[in-house]
NUVEX-514079 format. One record per residue (C-alpha): residue in one letter; x, y, z. Coordinates in nm, 2 decimals, m for minus. Example, Ala and Ser with C-alpha at 12.3 -4.5 7.8 and 13.67 -1.06 7.14 Angstrom:
! residues 2
a/1.23/m0.45/0.78
s/1.37/m0.11/0.71
This chain:
! residues 414
m/m5.53/22.42/16.83
n/m5.23/22.31/17.05
c/m4.87/22.43/17.06
c/m4.79/22.21/16.77
r/m5.03/22.44/16.55
y/m4.89/22.74/16.73
s/m4.54/22.66/16.58
t/m4.70/22.60/16.22
l/m4.79/23.00/16.23
t/m4.48/23.10/16.37
e/m4.23/22.89/16.21
r/m4.08/23.07/15.91
t/m4.16/22.83/15.63
i/m4.27/23.06/15.34
s/m4.00/23.16/15.11
v/m3.97/23.37/14.85
s/m3.67/23.56/14.69
g/m3.44/23.41/14.90
s/m3.65/23.56/15.22
t/m3.84/23.34/15.44
f/m4.19/23.43/15.65
s/m4.39/23.30/15.89
s/m4.77/23.25/15.81
l/m4.85/23.53/16.01
e/m4.58/23.79/15.88
w/m4.72/23.70/15.53
t/m5.06/23.74/15.65
s/m4.94/24.05/15.77
i/m4.77/24.18/15.41
a/m5.12/24.12/15.26
w/m5.32/24.33/15.51
g/m5.08/24.55/15.45
a/m5.12/24.56/15.09
g/m5.53/24.55/15.08
l/m5.52/24.86/15.28
v/m5.30/25.04/15.01
l/m5.53/24.90/14.72
a/m5.83/25.00/14.93
a/m5.73/25.38/14.95
p/m5.76/25.51/14.58
i/m6.11/25.28/14.53
l/m6.25/25.49/14.89
a/m6.13/25.79/14.75
f/m6.31/25.69/14.41
i/m6.63/25.57/14.55
s/m6.64/25.89/14.80
l/m6.79/26.10/14.47
y/m7.07/25.83/14.48
i/m7.14/25.72/14.83
n/m7.39/26.01/14.86
g/m7.61/25.94/14.58
p/m7.83/25.65/14.45
f/m7.51/25.41/14.39
q/m7.43/25.33/14.77
t/m7.66/25.03/14.77
l/m7.49/24.92/14.45
i/m7.15/24.98/14.61
t/m7.17/24.76/14.94
a/m7.35/24.49/14.73
a/m7.04/24.51/14.50
a/m6.78/24.51/14.80
t/m6.98/24.23/14.96
g/m6.98/24.06/14.68
i/m6.63/24.09/14.64
g/m6.57/23.94/14.99
f/m6.78/23.64/14.91
l/m6.62/23.53/14.55
f/m6.27/23.57/14.70
c/m6.34/23.32/15.03
l/m6.48/23.04/14.79
p/m6.15/22.93/14.58
v/m5.89/22.95/14.90
g/m5.82/22.56/14.86
l/m5.81/22.56/14.51
f/m5.45/22.63/14.55
k/m5.18/22.55/14.77
t/m4.91/22.81/14.64
t/m4.84/23.06/14.92
k/m4.76/23.39/14.68
i/m5.10/23.40/14.58
f/m5.28/23.40/14.91
i/m5.15/23.79/14.87
l/m5.41/23.86/14.65
y/m5.70/23.68/14.83
i/m5.63/23.85/15.19
a/m5.57/24.20/15.01
m/m5.92/24.17/14.81
i/m6.12/24.04/15.11
v/m5.90/24.37/15.29
v/m6.05/24.59/15.06
a/m6.42/24.42/15.07
i/m6.38/24.49/15.43
t/m6.23/24.81/15.42
v/m6.52/24.97/15.15
s/m6.82/24.77/15.31
t/m6.72/24.93/15.70
a/m6.71/25.28/15.48
t/m7.08/25.21/15.34
h/m7.24/25.06/15.61
t/m7.08/25.36/15.87
h/m7.23/25.63/15.57
h/m7.59/25.45/15.57
l/m7.62/25.52/15.95
a/m7.54/25.85/15.92
l/m7.83/25.89/15.68
m/m8.05/25.64/15.92
a/m8.02/25.81/16.25
p/m8.17/26.21/16.15
t/m8.45/26.03/15.97
l/m8.56/25.78/16.28
s/m8.48/26.07/16.56
r/m8.71/26.36/16.39
p/m9.06/26.25/16.47
p/m9.36/26.53/16.38
l/m9.39/26.70/16.65
k/m9.06/26.67/16.83
r/m8.84/26.83/16.57
l/m8.69/27.07/16.84
t/m8.51/26.77/17.04
l/m8.33/26.66/16.76
v/m7.97/26.68/16.87
s/m8.01/26.46/17.19
s/m8.26/26.20/17.01
k/m8.03/26.23/16.69
q/m7.74/26.06/16.94
g/m7.95/25.88/17.11
i/m8.06/25.69/16.78
s/m7.71/25.65/16.63
s/m7.59/25.50/16.95
w/m7.83/25.23/16.97
i/m7.82/25.16/16.64
s/m7.45/25.09/16.61
l/m7.50/24.91/16.98
c/m7.72/24.70/16.83
a/m7.54/24.62/16.52
t/m7.19/24.54/16.74
v/m7.40/24.33/16.94
v/m7.51/24.14/16.60
g/m7.16/24.14/16.54
c/m7.05/24.00/16.79
l/m7.30/23.72/16.75
g/m7.17/23.63/16.45
a/m6.78/23.63/16.54
c/m6.91/23.41/16.81
i/m7.07/23.16/16.52
v/m6.72/23.19/16.34
s/m6.51/23.15/16.62
s/m6.67/22.81/16.74
f/m6.72/22.67/16.38
t/m6.37/22.76/16.36
y/m6.22/22.56/16.69
h/m6.46/22.28/16.58
m/m6.29/22.23/16.20
l/m5.92/22.28/16.36
r/m5.99/21.95/16.61
e/m5.92/21.76/16.25
p/m5.61/21.54/16.23
i/m5.36/21.83/16.16
e/m5.28/21.67/15.79
r/m5.58/21.81/15.70
e/m5.56/22.13/15.85
y/m5.51/22.27/15.52
i/m5.90/22.16/15.43
s/m6.07/22.22/15.72
l/m5.95/22.60/15.71
w/m6.05/22.60/15.34
i/m6.41/22.47/15.46
v/m6.41/22.79/15.75
s/m6.34/22.99/15.45
i/m6.60/22.87/15.26
f/m6.81/22.90/15.53
c/m6.77/23.27/15.58
g/m6.78/23.33/15.20
l/m7.17/23.23/15.26
l/m7.22/23.44/15.54
w/m7.11/23.72/15.26
l/m7.31/23.63/15.09
v/m7.58/23.73/15.31
g/m7.44/24.00/15.33
v/m7.51/24.10/14.98
l/m7.92/24.03/15.02
h/m7.89/24.29/15.27
a/m7.71/24.50/15.12
v/m7.98/24.46/14.79
t/m8.32/24.47/15.00
a/m8.18/24.78/15.23
e/m8.38/25.09/15.17
n/m8.14/25.34/14.99
r/m8.08/25.67/15.15
t/m7.93/25.99/14.99
s/m7.79/26.28/15.13
s/m7.81/26.63/15.02
v/m7.49/26.70/14.82
p/m7.51/27.04/14.64
n/m7.30/26.95/14.32
i/m7.03/26.73/14.20
l/m6.76/26.97/14.33
s/m6.89/26.94/14.67
s/m6.85/26.55/14.66
r/m6.50/26.60/14.54
l/m6.40/26.82/14.84
q/m6.54/26.57/15.07
l/m6.24/26.39/15.17
f/m6.05/26.70/15.21
t/m6.32/26.91/15.43
i/m6.24/26.64/15.74
f/m5.89/26.87/15.77
k/m6.09/27.17/15.83
n/m6.29/27.03/16.15
p/m6.05/26.99/16.47
n/m6.31/26.75/16.61
a/m6.29/26.54/16.34
i/m5.92/26.52/16.32
g/m5.95/26.42/16.69
g/m6.17/26.14/16.64
l/m6.01/26.00/16.39
v/m5.68/25.96/16.57
s/m5.87/25.81/16.87
v/m6.00/25.56/16.61
l/m5.66/25.46/16.48
l/m5.56/25.41/16.88
s/m5.84/25.25/16.99
s/m5.83/25.01/16.67
f/m5.47/24.93/16.75
t/m5.52/24.90/17.10
t/m5.79/24.61/17.08
m/m5.62/24.39/16.80
s/m5.27/24.40/16.97
i/m5.43/24.29/17.29
f/m5.62/24.00/17.11
t/m5.36/23.87/16.87
g/m5.09/23.90/17.14
g/m5.30/23.74/17.40
v/m5.42/23.46/17.18
l/m5.11/23.40/17.05
f/m5.00/23.40/17.44
i/m5.20/23.16/17.51
l/m5.14/22.91/17.26
g/m4.75/22.95/17.27
q/m4.66/22.98/17.62
l/m4.93/22.87/17.82
c/m5.01/22.55/17.66
i/m5.36/22.52/17.79
e/m5.66/22.29/17.71
p/m5.78/22.33/17.36
v/m6.12/22.36/17.50
h/m5.99/22.66/17.74
v/m5.91/22.84/17.42
l/m6.24/22.79/17.31
y/m6.39/22.94/17.67
f/m6.16/23.24/17.58
w/m6.32/23.30/17.24
l/m6.67/23.27/17.36
t/m6.62/23.51/17.68
y/m6.46/23.74/17.44
f/m6.79/23.81/17.21
l/m7.06/23.68/17.43
f/m7.00/23.87/17.76
p/m7.02/24.21/17.54
l/m7.38/24.09/17.48
v/m7.47/24.16/17.80
s/m7.22/24.44/17.94
l/m7.29/24.69/17.67
p/m7.62/24.73/17.71
l/m7.60/24.73/18.08
l/m7.33/24.97/18.07
f/m7.51/25.23/17.83
q/m7.79/25.22/17.94
p/m7.73/25.35/18.30
l/m7.43/25.59/18.24
q/m7.68/25.76/18.02
h/m7.89/25.87/18.29
l/m7.63/25.89/18.51
i/m7.32/26.05/18.36
k/m7.50/26.18/18.05
a/m7.26/25.97/17.84
n/m7.17/26.08/17.51
s/m6.92/25.87/17.23
v/m6.66/26.07/17.40
k/m6.68/25.94/17.73
m/m6.82/25.61/17.61
k/m6.46/25.58/17.44
i/m6.25/25.67/17.74
m/m6.43/25.40/17.98
g/m6.31/25.17/17.65
l/m6.00/25.25/17.62
l/m5.96/25.26/18.03
l/m6.06/24.90/18.00
s/m5.79/24.83/17.76
l/m5.55/24.99/17.98
i/m5.67/24.75/18.27
s/m5.66/24.43/18.03
s/m5.31/24.49/17.89
g/m5.12/24.67/18.24
f/m5.24/24.33/18.39
g/m5.13/24.12/18.12
f/m4.81/24.31/18.09
y/m4.71/24.22/18.46
f/m4.83/23.88/18.49
w/m4.72/23.78/18.17
d/m4.49/23.52/18.34
s/m4.74/23.41/18.61
h/m4.93/23.05/18.57
w/m5.26/23.21/18.44
k/m5.56/22.96/18.49
w/m5.82/22.93/18.27
g/m6.05/23.12/18.52
h/m5.81/23.42/18.42
l/m5.84/23.41/18.09
l/m6.24/23.41/18.16
v/m6.18/23.74/18.34
f/m5.95/23.88/18.03
g/m6.16/23.79/17.75
a/m6.48/23.96/17.95
i/m6.34/24.29/18.01
q/m6.12/24.34/17.71
g/m6.45/24.20/17.52
t/m6.62/24.48/17.65
s/m6.37/24.73/17.59
s/m6.35/24.65/17.22
g/m6.73/24.64/17.18
l/m6.77/25.03/17.37
l/m6.48/25.14/17.12
h/m6.63/24.99/16.78
t/m6.93/25.14/16.89
f/m6.86/25.45/16.96
g/m6.58/25.52/16.77
r/m6.83/25.50/16.44
v/m7.02/25.72/16.65
l/m6.83/25.99/16.73
m/m6.73/26.02/16.37
l/m7.05/26.08/16.25
d/m7.12/26.32/16.55
t/m6.86/26.55/16.37
a/m6.97/26.53/16.01
p/m7.15/26.80/15.87
r/m7.49/26.73/15.72
g/m7.42/26.63/15.33
e/m7.09/26.52/15.42
e/m7.10/26.19/15.60
g/m6.99/26.04/15.28
g/m6.62/26.12/15.35
f/m6.59/26.16/15.69
s/m6.71/25.77/15.67
v/m6.44/25.66/15.42
w/m6.20/25.85/15.63
y/m6.31/25.61/15.93
g/m6.30/25.29/15.73
w/m5.98/25.32/15.59
v/m5.82/25.46/15.92
k/m5.95/25.21/16.12
g/m5.80/24.94/15.89
v/m5.49/25.08/15.94
g/m5.50/25.05/16.33
l/m5.59/24.67/16.35
c/m5.36/24.58/16.06
g/m5.07/24.76/16.30
g/m5.23/24.62/16.62
f/m5.23/24.28/16.40
i/m4.84/24.30/16.28
v/m4.74/24.39/16.70
g/m4.92/24.11/16.83
s/m4.81/23.85/16.60
v/m4.47/23.93/16.42
v/m4.30/23.89/16.80
p/m4.47/23.57/16.92
g/m4.30/23.49/17.24
r/m4.28/23.82/17.36
v/m4.57/23.94/17.46
r/m4.47/24.20/17.70
t/m4.43/24.38/17.36
s/m4.78/24.36/17.22
f/m4.99/24.42/17.58
g/m4.68/24.72/17.65
a/m4.78/24.86/17.30
a/m5.13/24.84/17.35
f/m5.10/24.97/17.69
c/m4.94/25.29/17.56
s/m5.16/25.33/17.30
a/m5.47/25.34/17.51
l/m5.34/25.58/17.72
i/m5.25/25.84/17.45
g/m5.57/25.76/17.30
i/m5.75/25.89/17.64
v/m5.52/26.20/17.61
v/m5.63/26.25/17.29
l/m6.00/26.24/17.34
l/m5.96/26.44/17.69
f/m5.71/26.72/17.58
g/m5.72/26.71/17.17
n/m6.07/26.93/17.14
v/m6.25/26.61/17.08
n/m6.66/26.65/17.14
d/m7.00/26.67/17.00
f/m7.01/27.04/16.84
g/m7.06/26.93/16.50
v/m7.41/26.78/16.62
v/m7.49/27.02/16.88
r/m7.41/27.34/16.59
e/m7.58/27.14/16.31
g/m7.90/27.05/16.57
g/m7.91/27.39/16.68
e/m7.96/27.54/16.31
m/m8.19/27.28/16.27
a/m8.38/27.39/16.59
l/m8.39/27.74/16.54
d/m8.54/27.64/16.15
s/m8.80/27.46/16.32
k/m8.89/27.76/16.57
e/m8.91/28.00/16.29
s/m9.16/27.79/16.09
i/m9.37/27.74/16.38
s/m9.40/28.13/16.44
v/m9.49/28.14/16.07
């Protein structure tokens, strides 16, 4: 966790077919390969994600992540890391899609008590937002644990660095194993899909919905923004500021722990004051990213103290939490009943593409933090424009809720 280890990340020490790559560039190549491999897999599982196989798909994807985290330290050949990282990316992408689909099926069920069916529209959005918010908070806690353990292992002597990172990978694999247990014990929920033809067409119905397209673009831009700021910021702290290693830990803890408090405090008052929906909350998250990336771009050559890093981490951590929470809810809001599977698949893959793009921009130009901060600033600005003027709203849910409310009234009158 110092400038020496920063150089091991940025120096081109990996030689393949006459070309040289740094560790970060090699990771970017593997990440991209994983997304390419995940695309046909997601297209295939979209045929079965709405049926009784969704639990099996989630367990299988999580199990693949578990299996490929364990043997990383058995081989020191750099070429094989492409396979390791690519398969873990596939596992993460498929798991994101299946968990998002499971959320889509949970919200309507939990928001439909027998005597309050006429309030389905508002309650569905509120339930899905709170479930996604709680999931984000728990994920932040898990990320805090992993980052703290990673920092502890990287404090080992540099000659044992490889073994230390292997231990970190094994620890992450054990966490994946816990995820397998969750997938097996979770309640299996299915959505109503009339026939197999409807399942095959789910991947294409999203292109008939302008709201969904705008939401998908906003997910791509927000994922790119957050990853570009985080990756560029961490490399800036390690490589250019060369601050004390413990201050890097403080930055990570602030980034992941502050949303535990800020997200619930922001969501509850705003829902009552301005009737904040997923679109407004995403705009707020992008505005916070504008602030952090703008200040980072302008003051990149100033002497940052560790107090500045804590403020930067708190603002950007809150932004990342808001964008992750309500980007998922926004996509589910635009999904018609019975077609959540196709929308979830697109969400998982596009989110992965945005994260990969942000990592590439933040890592391939180390030492030029203005590039990653500037790209993130432009991406956040475009994302706000898309949400404001791209016809992105909650019309899909309102239409569906109105039809259900009408059915309820008819059943009551009968």
